[in-house]
C-alpha positions in Angstrom: 51.7 138.2 226.3 54.1 139.4 229.0 56.1 136.6 228.5 56.4 137.0 224.8 57.5 140.8 225.4 60.5 139.8 227.7 61.6 137.4 225.0 61.5 140.3 222.5 63.1 142.7 224.8 65.9 140.2 225.1 66.1 140.0 221.3 66.5 143.8 221.2 69.5 143.7 223.7 71.1 140.9 221.5 70.6 142.6 218.6 72.0 145.8 220.0 75.3 144.3 221.0 75.5 142.8 217.5 75.0 146.2 215.8 77.6 148.2 217.8 79.6 148.6 214.8 79.2 151.5 212.1 75.7 152.9 211.7 76.2 153.2 208.1 76.9 149.5 207.9 73.7 148.7 209.4 72.0 151.3 207.1 73.3 149.6 203.9 72.5 146.1 205.0 68.8 145.5 204.6 69.1 141.7 205.7 69.7 142.4 209.4 66.4 142.8 210.5 65.6 139.5 209.2 68.3 138.0 211.6 66.5 139.4 214.5 63.2 138.2 213.1 64.7 134.6 213.2 65.8 134.8 216.8 62.5 136.4 218.2 60.5 133.8 216.0 61.5 131.2 218.6 59.2 132.5 221.0 56.4 133.1 218.7 54.1 131.6 216.1 55.6 130.3 213.2 53.6 132.7 210.9 55.4 135.7 212.6 58.4 134.9 210.5 56.6 135.1 207.4 55.0 138.4 208.5 58.1 140.0 209.4 60.0 138.6 206.0 57.3 140.1 204.0 57.7 143.3 206.0 61.3 143.4 205.7 61.4 142.6 202.0 59.2 145.6 201.4 61.3 147.6 203.6 64.1 147.5 201.1 62.1 148.7 198.3 60.5 151.3 200.4 64.0 152.5 201.6 64.9 152.8 197.8 61.7 154.8 196.8 60.4 156.9 199.9 61.6 160.4 199.8 60.7 160.9 203.3 63.3 158.6 204.5 63.4 160.2 208.1 59.6 159.8 208.9 59.8 157.6 212.0 56.4 159.2 213.1 54.9 155.8 213.3 57.6 154.2 215.5 57.0 156.1 218.5 53.6 154.6 219.8 52.7 153.9 223.3 53.2 150.5 224.8 49.4 150.3 225.2 49.1 150.7 221.5 51.6 147.7 221.1 49.1 145.5 222.9 46.1 146.3 220.6 46.7 144.1 217.2 43.5 145.8 215.9 45.2 149.1 215.8 48.2 147.2 213.8 45.9 145.8 211.2 44.4 149.3 210.1 45.9 152.0 207.7 45.0 154.8 209.8 46.6 153.5 213.0 49.7 152.6 211.1 49.7 156.2 209.4 48.9 158.3 212.5 50.4 158.2 215.9 50.6 161.6 217.8 53.4 160.3 220.0 55.6 159.8 216.7 56.1 163.4 216.4 59.7 163.2 217.9 62.7 161.5 216.8 64.0 160.9 220.5 61.1 158.3 220.9 63.0 156.2 218.2 65.8 155.8 220.6 63.6 154.2 223.3 63.4 150.2 223.2 59.9 150.7 224.8 58.5 152.4 221.8 60.1 150.1 219.5 58.5 147.1 220.8 55.1 147.9 219.3 53.0 146.5 216.5 52.8 149.6 214.5 56.8 149.7 213.9 56.5 146.5 211.8 52.9 147.3 210.5 53.5 150.6 208.9 56.1 151.2 206.1 56.5 154.8 207.7 58.5 152.9 210.5 60.3 150.3 208.2 60.4 152.2 205.0 63.0 155.0 206.1 66.6 154.9 206.1 66.9 155.5 209.7 64.6 152.4 210.8 66.7 150.2 208.7 69.9 151.7 210.3 68.6 150.6 213.8 67.6 147.2 214.8 65.1 148.5 217.2 62.0 148.3 215.0 62.6 144.8 214.1 62.5 143.9 217.7 58.8 143.8 217.8 58.5 140.4 216.1 56.2 139.1 218.8 53.9 141.9 218.4 53.8 141.6 214.6 53.2 137.9 215.0 50.1 138.4 216.6 48.8 140.5 213.6 47.2 138.3 210.8 47.5 140.9 208.0 50.8 142.8 208.5 51.8 142.6 204.7 48.5 143.7 203.6 48.5 146.6 206.1 51.9 147.7 204.8 50.8 147.6 201.2 47.7 149.7 202.1 49.9 152.6 203.7 52.6 152.3 200.9 49.9 153.3 198.7 48.9 156.2 200.4 50.5 159.4 198.9 49.8 161.9 201.7 52.3 160.5 204.3 55.0 160.6 201.8 54.4 164.3 201.4 54.6 164.7 205.1 57.9 162.7 205.7 59.9 165.2 203.4 59.1 168.0 206.0 59.8 165.9 208.9 63.2 164.7 207.5 64.4 168.3 207.6 63.9 168.8 211.2 65.3 167.1 214.2 62.2 167.0 216.1 59.3 166.1 213.5 55.8 168.4 213.6 53.4 166.7 215.5 50.5 165.6 213.3 48.0 163.2 214.4 46.7 162.3 211.0 49.4 162.5 208.6 47.2 160.9 205.7 45.0 163.9 206.1 45.4 167.1 204.1 46.0 170.1 206.2 45.6 172.7 203.8 44.4 173.1 200.0 45.9 170.9 197.6 48.5 172.4 195.0 46.5 174.9 192.8 43.4 174.8 194.7 41.9 178.0 196.3 40.8 178.2 199.9 36.9 177.7 200.1 35.2 181.0 200.4 37.7 183.1 199.2 39.1 184.3 195.9 43.0 184.4 195.1 44.7 186.8 192.6 48.3 188.0 192.6 48.8 186.4 195.7 46.2 188.4 197.4 43.3 186.5 199.2 39.7 188.1 199.1 38.1 189.8 201.0 41.2 191.9 202.4 41.4 193.5 205.6 41.6 197.2 204.8 45.2 198.9 205.9 45.4 201.4 208.6 46.3 204.1 206.0 43.5 203.4 203.6 40.6 205.8 203.0 37.1 205.0 204.1 35.9 205.0 200.5 37.1 205.2 197.0 35.8 207.0 193.9 35.6 205.2 190.6 35.4 207.2 187.5 34.6 205.9 184.4 35.1 207.2 180.5 31.7 208.2 179.0 32.6 206.2 175.9 28.7 205.4 175.6 25.4 207.0 177.2 26.1 208.0 180.8 22.9 206.9 182.6 23.5 203.4 181.0 26.9 203.4 182.0 26.4 204.3 185.6 23.8 201.1 185.7 26.4 198.6 184.3 29.3 200.3 186.2 27.5 199.5 189.6 27.7 196.2 190.0 31.7 196.4 189.0 32.2 199.0 191.8 30.2 196.7 194.2 32.6 193.8 193.3 35.5 196.0 193.9 33.9 197.1 197.3 33.3 193.2 198.5 37.0 192.4 197.8 38.5 195.6 199.3 36.5 195.9 202.3 35.6 199.7 201.7 33.1 201.4 199.9 33.6 202.1 196.1 31.5 204.9 194.5 31.3 205.0 190.6 30.8 208.3 188.8 30.7 209.2 185.0 32.0 212.6 184.1 30.2 214.4 181.3 33.2 214.3 178.9 36.7 212.6 178.6 38.6 215.3 180.3 36.3 215.2 183.2 38.0 211.6 184.0 41.4 213.2 184.1 40.4 216.1 186.1 38.8 213.8 188.5 42.1 212.1 188.9 44.1 215.2 189.1 42.1 216.8 191.6 41.8 213.7 193.9 38.1 213.6 193.4 38.7 209.9 192.0 41.1 207.4 193.0 40.3 204.7 190.4 39.8 205.4 186.5 38.5 202.8 184.1 37.8 202.6 180.4 40.6 205.0 179.8 41.3 205.1 176.2 44.7 205.2 175.0 45.0 209.1 175.0 43.5 209.2 178.5 46.1 206.6 179.6 48.9 208.7 178.5 47.2 211.9 180.2 46.5 210.0 183.3 50.2 209.0 183.8 51.8 212.2 182.4 49.6 214.9 183.7 47.6 213.6 186.6 50.2 211.6 188.0 48.3 208.2 188.0 49.7 204.8 187.8 48.5 202.6 184.9 47.8 199.2 186.1 45.6 197.1 183.5 44.9 197.0 179.8 41.7 195.7 178.5 41.4 192.6 176.4 38.8 192.0 173.5 38.3 189.4 171.1 41.8 188.0 172.1 43.5 191.1 171.4 44.9 194.2 173.4 44.7 196.5 170.1 41.7 197.8 168.2 41.3 200.1 165.3 39.4 203.5 164.3 36.5 202.4 162.0 35.4 204.6 159.4 31.3 204.1 158.4 29.0 206.1 156.1 25.4 206.2 155.3 26.5 206.7 151.6 28.1 203.6 150.7 27.8 204.7 146.7 30.7 207.3 147.5 33.0 205.9 150.0 32.8 202.1 148.6 34.6 201.0 145.5 32.6 197.8 145.6 29.4 196.3 146.7 29.1 196.1 150.6 29.4 192.8 151.9 27.4 191.4 154.9 29.2 189.5 157.5 27.5 186.0 157.9 27.4 186.3 161.7 26.2 189.8 162.5 24.7 190.8 159.3 26.5 194.0 159.4 27.7 195.4 156.0 31.3 196.4 154.9 33.0 197.2 152.0 36.7 197.9 150.7 37.9 194.7 152.0 37.2 195.5 155.6 35.6 192.0 156.2 38.4 190.3 155.0 40.5 191.8 158.1 41.5 189.0 160.7 42.1 191.7 163.4 43.6 195.1 164.0 47.0 194.3 162.7 45.6 194.1 159.7 44.9 197.9 159.4 45.1 200.3 158.0 42.4 199.4 155.3 40.5 201.6 152.7 42.5 204.7 153.5 42.6 205.7 149.9 38.9 206.7 150.2 39.6 209.1 153.1 40.3 211.9 150.5 36.4 211.7 149.8 35.7 213.0 153.3 36.3 216.5 152.2 33.4 218.4 152.6 31.2 216.1 154.5 29.9 216.4 157.9 31.8 213.9 160.4 30.6 212.7 163.5 33.6 212.3 165.8 33.4 210.9 169.5 35.3 213.5 171.8 38.3 215.7 171.4 40.0 213.3 174.2 39.2 210.2 172.2 42.1 208.3 170.4 40.0 206.3 168.3 37.3 208.9 168.0 39.3 211.9 167.2 43.0 212.0 167.1 43.8 209.0 165.1 40.9 209.7 162.4 42.5 213.5 162.3 45.9 212.0 161.7 44.5 210.0 159.0 42.7 212.9 157.4 45.9 215.0 157.6 47.7 212.2 155.6 45.0 212.4 152.9 45.5 216.2 152.7 42.0 217.0 154.5 42.4 219.4 157.2 39.9 218.0 160.2 39.6 221.7 161.2 38.9 223.6 158.2 38.0 221.0 155.3 35.2 219.2 157.0 31.9 219.9 159.1 32.9 218.7 162.5 30.3 217.0 165.1 31.3 215.9 168.6 28.6 213.3 169.4 29.9 212.7 172.9 30.1 208.6 172.6 30.8 206.2 170.4 27.4 204.7 170.1 26.3 208.4 169.7 28.5 208.9 166.6 27.1 205.7 165.1 23.5 207.0 165.8 24.3 210.3 164.2 25.3 208.6 160.9 22.4 206.3 161.2 19.9 209.5 161.8 21.5 211.3 158.8 22.8 214.1 161.0 26.1 213.4 159.9 27.2 211.5 156.4 30.5 210.0 157.9 31.7 209.2 161.5 34.2 207.3 163.5 34.3 204.6 166.5 36.0 201.9 167.8 35.3 198.6 165.9 32.7 197.7 166.2 30.4 200.4 167.9 27.2 199.4 165.8 26.8 196.4 168.4 25.9 198.8 170.9 22.7 199.9 169.0 21.4 196.8 167.5 19.1 196.1 170.0 17.5 199.6 169.8 18.0 199.8 165.9 18.1 196.2 164.4 18.8 197.6 160.9 22.0 199.8 162.1 24.3 197.3 160.4 22.7 197.6 157.0 22.0 201.4 157.2 25.5 202.3 158.4 28.3 200.8 156.7 32.2 200.3 157.5 34.3 201.3 154.7 37.8 202.1 156.3 40.1 201.0 159.2 43.1 202.8 161.1 46.5 201.3 162.1 46.2 199.5 165.4 45.7 201.3 168.6 46.4 200.2 172.3 43.4 199.3 173.9 41.9 201.2 177.0 42.8 200.5 180.6 42.8 201.2 184.1 44.7 203.6 186.5 44.8 204.6 190.0 45.7 207.6 191.9 49.5 207.7 192.5 49.2 208.9 196.1 47.3 205.7 197.2 49.0 203.5 199.7 51.2 200.9 197.9 49.3 197.9 199.2 46.1 199.3 198.3 47.1 199.9 194.7 48.1 196.2 194.9 45.0 195.2 196.4 43.0 197.1 193.6 44.8 195.7 190.9 44.5 192.2 192.3 40.6 192.7 192.7 40.2 193.8 188.8 41.9 190.5 188.0 40.2 188.3 190.2 36.7 189.8 188.8 38.1 189.3 185.3 38.6 185.6 186.2 35.6 185.0 188.5 33.0 187.5 187.5 33.8 188.1 183.8 30.3 189.3 183.1 30.6 192.2 185.2 33.3 193.7 183.3 31.9 192.7 179.9 28.8 194.6 180.6 30.8 197.7 181.2 33.0 197.9 178.2 32.8 194.7 176.6 36.0 193.6 178.2 36.9 190.1 177.8 40.1 190.0 180.1 42.7 192.1 181.7 46.5 192.2 181.6 49.1 194.3 183.5 49.8 197.2 181.5 53.0 198.1 179.9 53.2 202.0 179.7 55.6 201.6 176.7 52.8 200.4 174.5 51.4 203.9 174.6 54.5 205.7 173.2 53.0 205.7 169.8 50.0 207.8 171.5 52.4 210.1 172.9 54.2 210.7 169.6 50.4 211.3 168.2 49.6 213.8 170.5 53.0 215.6 169.9 52.0 215.6 166.3 48.5 217.0 166.8 49.2 219.5 169.2 47.4 222.1 167.5 44.1 220.2 167.6 44.3 219.4 171.4 44.6 223.3 172.1 
């Protein structure tokens, strides 16, 4: 072995003298390594020439196709590794050598005289490897390896080293990686194990030094308060888990209480804010709007008008929805979405003299929008009807179901909130009209919270929507969330201006 090494070193010297010309010429001539192979082959077994010839032939292709052209990682192995033919015959040895982390090692003839310099495409499949005759001076070592070509092919098919060589090529001292073929982090598009990622934030987060010890999360009482607290608790816990601080849910007695809680600093997060509340939160409470709810693939909804007296308000026989069994008339069932509204407004004039169950004075779909519709139908919502404020959308439906009111309004379709308790609610309460589209409800945070906390809260909600959708669905039947555009609520600002007398 020592005798052969001496011959190999002599071949390196001869080749170094022959390549004292321009380095660019050496880099461009893919046949130079073959000449050295011939000189060294005199001192080795005959099959070495074939092995190097195969490797050299594959070098030209690798040079043309390998992006990581500067990956000389495998060339800097120790002399001891050069004595081991077993290491040269394996892909892992060919792909991983800690000493290969520096380009300075490439300049030494000792490091060049190794089996792995020929056995791996990382050594020969680089522009710099071709530009120097040193890697090809290892003919003797390559000759002792019976499967150099097979090893080279295996390494060529490995995709991980190619990704590593690009980073190495951009520095004069390549990063020292002992396992180039192993992934050092998550693959593209994957998430770290045990954590969730949303908005560029990894959960759970570490609370900032200026974050409060706890947060209060106020929710709009658009349905029965006790049941809302029960369903909101898992959402608050999901937020707390991601934010690293306690989150307490509360449900005020009315819609106005939600805005009061934000204004007074009693609450720092508000959810289920109807469009009127979104405007009030931003304009009156100085809150920051962060997200808007999605339902049934839409970020809009409508006011639905319903009655227990279809003979008065339906111009046709009510039609049953084959999926829900609920009844509709005046063509409402033909609607494909909120953008089809308004529908059946011609029959709103018949509401005069009736008892109407509204939701709350702060509700867009439960009061402001239907009041505007009544005014447009020449019906005064204060003087021409008997008004009931039921306190929630489900309560307005129940008022009509029970006969307390003959007409009611709610979001579409609030009848689903009572179907478990009253299976025939969809038959006794018939929807006869829709309003124009209204922007969906959403979420806001107190304006004086630290900016990084606002971002973390927003990202936490988005993460919950993506990874724990049932938690949101249980609270307000939310299917998804999207960053909010405050301009979407300008229609509500205009509405408030038009109905200022009703809001006093």
